[in-house]
N, C-alpha and C positions, 0 to 999 in steps of 0.2 A: 822924723817921727811918723809912724804909720797913720794913715788917714782913717777916720771913722771910729777910732777907739775912744777918743776923749772928746765929749761934747764941749768941754770948757777949753780955754786956750792953753792951759798949763797942765803938764803931766803930774801925776801924784808924787809927793815926796816919798822917798824910800824909807822903810822902817829903820830906826836907829837903835832901838832897844829890843831886848828879848820879848817884852810885853807887846811891842808893836809887831814883831814878827809873828807872834802867836795870833794876833788879830788878823794879819794878812793870810796866814795859813787857814784860820777858821773860815774866812770869807771865801777863799779860793776853793777849799775842800767841801764847802757846803753843797748840798744836793742841787744839781742842775745849774750851778753857777759856772759857766764857761769863762773863757778868757775875755771875750768882748763884754759879757755881763759884769765880770769882775771890775774892769776898768770903768764901765759906765756907772756902776754903783758907787765906786770911789769918787768919780767926778761929780755925780749928782748929790752925794751926801757928805762929801768933804773928808771923810776918813773911813777906815775899815770898821771902827767901833760904831759910828753912826749908821753905816750901811748894814751891819749885823742887826742893829736894833730895828731897822726898817724892813728887813727881810720878811719877817712873819706877816706884816701888814701887806707887803707887796704880793706875797704868795696867797694871802687870803683874798685879795682883790682878783687874783687869777682863779679863784675857786679851790685853792688848796688849803684845807684846814689843818691846824695843829702842825704847821711846818716847823721843823727844828733844824737850826744851823749846826754846823760842825762844832763839836764841844771843845771847850778850853782844855779839858783833860786830854782829849785825843790829840790836839795840836801840840801840847807840851810833851806828850809821849813821842810824837814824831820828831820833835827837836832833840829829845834825849836820845832817841835811836840814832839820829844823825851824828850826834856828838860821840856816841859809843863807837860808831863806824869810822870816825875820823873825817866825817863829811862836813862841808860848809854850805850854808844856805845863802845863795846870791840873789839879791832882790833887784827887780827892775828899777833903774834910775840910780843904782849905787855905782861907785867908781869902778868896781870890778865886774860889772855886768858886761857881757859881750857887746861891743859896739855894733857888730854886724847884724845882730838880731833886732836892732831898732828899725831896720828896713822892713821887717816882716809885718804883714797885716795882723798877725796874731802872735806877738812876742810873748813868751812865757813870763808871767809875773814873778815866778819863783823858780830857781834852779838849784838842785843839789849837786855839789861837785866834790870830788876826792882827788887831790893831787895838786899840781902846779897851776894855780889860777892865772899866772902871768901869760900862759899860752892862749887865753881867751881873746886877747887883743893883739895877737901877732898875725901876720899874713898867713892865711890858711887855705888849703886846697883839699876838697873832698875827693875821696876815692872809694868807689863801690863796684860790686860785680857779683858774679855767680857764687852761690854757696858750694856747688859741686864743680868748682873751677878745674879746668884742665891743668896739666903740668906747665904748659906754655903760658897759660893765663896767670898762674901763680908766679912764675918767673918774671913775667912782664910787670905785674903789680909790684913785686919786690924791687925791680930795677928802677921803675919810675918813682916809687915812694922814697927809695934810698937817695936817688940823685936830687929829687926836689927837696928832701930834708937837708941835704948837704948845702943847698942853695939858700937855706934859711926859712923854708916854708914849713909850717905845721901841717901834718896830714890828719884829716878828719875822716873817720869811718864809723861803722856800727858794731864792731866786735863780733860779727857773724863769722862762721867758718868760711873757708875759701878765700876770696879776694880780700875781704876785710881783714882777715887774720894776717895775710901776707903783707898788706899795707902797713898795719900796726907794727909788726915785727921789724920791718925794714926801716921804720922811722922812729923807733923807740928811743934811740939815743938823741936824735935831733929834736924830737918833740911830736907827740901824737895825742889826739883827742878821740876817745871812744864815747859815742853817744848811745846810751842804753834805752831800751824800750820799757824796762821796769825800773825799780829803785836802784840807786847806785850801789846798794849793798846786796843786790840779787844778781848774780852773774849768769847770763845765758848767752851761748850754750855753756854747760858746766865744764866742757873740755877746755874752755878758754879761761878757767879760773886762775891758772898761773900767769897767763898773759895779762889778765885784768889786774892782778896784784902788781906786776911789773909796771903797768901803765899808771896805777895809782901812785907809784913811787917816783917814776921818771916823767910821766906825762899827766893826763887828766881824764878822769871818768866824769860824765855829766849826764843828768837826766832831769826832766821836769816832773817826773812821776813821784809819788810819795815813797818815803823810805819803806823798805820791806815788801813792796808790791811786786809780785811775780808778773812778768810780761805776758800779755794776751795778744791775740792776732790784731785786734783793733788798735793796739798801741804802736805798732810798727810804722804805719803811715805817718803818724805824728812824730815819731822818732826821726823818720827820713827827712821831714821838712827842716829839722834842726841840723842835720848833716849838711844839707845844701845851704841852709841859712847862715851857718857859721863860716862858710867858705866863699871865697871870691869866685871860684869856679869849681865845677864838678867833672872828674874824670871817670868814665865808665869803662872798665876793662873787659869784662865778659858779662853778658846779660841776655837772657831769653826774651822772646817777644812779649811775654806777659810775665813780668817780674817786679819785685820791689825796687830793683835798681832803676827801672824805667819810671816808676812812681817818683823816685827821688829826682830823676832827671826832669820830669814835668814840674816838680816843685821848684827846682833850680830855675827853670825858664820863667815860671810865674814870679819868682823873687828877683828876676833881673840878673841872675848869675849866668856865667858862660858855661856851656855844656860841651865837653870834649869826649871823644870815644875812640877806643882802639879797634880797628877793623878786624874781622875774622873771616874764616873760610865760609863761603855762602852755604855750604852743606852742614855746617856745625850749628846745631840749635842753640848752643850756648853763646854764639856770637850774633844771632839773628837780631837781637835788640840793639846791639851796638851798630850793626849795619843799617838798621832802620833809622837810628838817630843821625848817622852820617848822611843818609839819603835825605833826611828832613832838615839838614842844615847844621848839624853839630860839627865842630872842628875835628878833622881826622888827625889822630895822634900816631906818629911814626917813632917819636923819640921824646925825651924830656925837653929838648929844645923847642918842639912844637908847642908844648904846654906853656913854657916860660915866655915864648914870643907872643902867644895869644893873650896871656893874663898880665903881662908886664904893664900895659897901660891902665889896667883896672885895679892894681894893688893899691895905689894912693887913694882911689875912690872908695876902697873898702874901709878906710879909716874914717868912719862916720863921726860926726860931731855929737858929743853927748847932749841930750836935751837939757834946756835950761830948766832948773827947778825953781819954783816960786812959792812964796808964802802967801800969795793972794788967796783970799777967801773965795771958794767956789760959789757959783750961783746957787740960790736956794732950789730945792727940788720942786718940780711942778705941782700945782694944786691937785688934790685928789679928785678923781672923777666919781660920779654917782654910779651905782651898780648897773643901771640900765644903759648908761652912756658907755661904761666900760665893756659890757657885753656886746654892744653894737660895734664898738671899735675893734674888739677882738675878732668878731665875725667878718668885718671888712678886711682885716689883715689876712685871716685864714683863707678867705675866698680868693685872694690874689696869689696865694702860695701853692706850690705843688712839690713833688719829689725833685723836680728840676730846679737847680739853684737860681735864685733871683737876687741881684745886688740890693742891699738895704737902701741905697740912695735911689735906686729905680722904684722900689716900693713906695718910698716917701713921695716921689714925684707922681706915681700913679694915683696915690690917695689924695694928693693935693693938700696935705696936712703938714704942720710944722714938725720938724725933727724932734723938738722938745716934747711933742705929744706922742709921736710914734715910738720913740726910744723906750720910755718906761713901759709901754704896752708890750713891746717885744721882750723885755725882761720878764714881765708877768707870764707871757706865753711860753717862754723858755723854762721858767720855773715850774710851769704846769705840764711840761713835757709835750707840748703841742707843736713846737717848732725846734729846729736845730740850726746852729750857726756853723758855717764852714769857713775855711781860710778865705781871706780877701773880702770879708764883709758879706758873704753869701748866705742866704736864708733858704731853708727847705721846710716843707711840712712833714711831720711825722706820718709814716704810712698808715698807722692805726687811725689817724684823723682824716683820711681821705674818704670822700663819699662812696657809698657802696653802689 
């Protein structure tokens, strides 16, 4: 279970009815409610319904008047769109939720999937690389993905052109997962529409984004963390020194996943990122055997134990603070933050205040747009709130 997401001992019970799923959707899609805030609100208020009722008061305490949560009509429309697209909503804590994602510091509360959900809990290996892949890079990706697939490993990638496409095509029959940056009903790039259709029939399309959402640049780093998060290890075939593939590799390292890289010619810019990874300690890949040998000890560990679900009543929410006290606490928190990420537990230690006091204040500041939460429980101050 990721640390720092749940102030109470027990994770939330997953929704079991459509009405419950509507409530989770409404809470998660509400303005400025990120993953950490979603789980904190569930824990503090006991249910999505209670958290939604409390949101306007929390926002008002943060100075945001007339706050409106995501509407029931919009949530039901998203569920209907998912049904029309043949997609399924997978909820955190449910039996079909990917076990590997429980390791993440920011596991998605809700995932839309299209295809064979049994692939979510099979041994998986991520494979990423350059969009403008060389002929050799494409052949290498196809060979590795095909042989790993034959050995029973699901191949996870991002449906991008180049290395991603080669990896998906080579593992289509054995099992492949495509993680999308937009909704699972919005295929990008459009040239991979036929491949996406085949994956939805033989493999699995997955996304944490709302149905119908077209991908934007800011969505791809979050997509990348799921590629590595679903995998026991990540293989980088070709990657430039500054590329999304290296972002995925950094995510993998942060998540405790093994990183492996195929070396390339030192004068080929498309291989510079892979060569840098190897220089910095990534496992050098010469063949499929190198991958299997490196990851074999880790495959059993990837089968995480599902969190115990409990019907225990969560602790009551903390007492409300007065306006002056709230403003003072907010100022104390903001004075400690900057654009450089600071761990939440370090902030709590610096302020020498109980987590039960700081936690709700962080929710208020996030709803007010004054702070951002990043992976790993890291906090940053919004640039517009920096002193001039």
